[in-house]
N, C-alpha and C positions, 0 to 999 in steps of 0.2 A: 867579387866572390863574398860570400857571408862568413863571419866567424863561426867556428864551432863551439856548442854549448859546453861548458864545463861540467864534466863528469864528477859527481861526488863518489868518492872512494872511501868505503869503510875500511878501517884498520882490519888486518887479519885477526881471527879470534885465536887467542893463546890457549893451548891446550889445557893449562892448569886452569883457565876460567871455567873450560868446559867441564872438567871433573869436578871443580868446586860447584857449579851450576847444578850438575847431575845429583850430587850429595844434598844440595840444599833444596832441590825439588823433591827428592825423596823424603826427606826429614820433615819439611815444613809445608809442602802441599802445594806450591805454585807449579806450573807448567815449567818445562825446561827453557823456553824461550823467555818467559818472564823472570826466572832466577838469573839468566845470563844478562838479561838488561838490567836488571838491579844491581849485579856486580859491576857492569860496565859503568853504570851512574855513579856508583859509589866511590870509584877509582878517579882521583883527580886528573886532569889532562896534562900532558908532558908540557914543559914550559918552552916557549918559542924563542929562539935565539934571534936577537936584534942585531943588524949590521950598524956599526957606529958611522955617523957621517953621512948617512943616506936620507936625512930628514929635509923637510922644506924650510925649518927655521935656520939653516947654516948659512 
């Protein structure tokens, strides 16, 4: 049996981001999708919690 390919899941779009993207698109001129991408890129990613004691160097 072969392994299944990992599917990349995008995070669900927050409704506040959609409203902000609509406003920015109307005021500044980019398309809705471009404005949403700009907002998503501007927000830093969530920190990843590391499990202690699971490294190779232990």
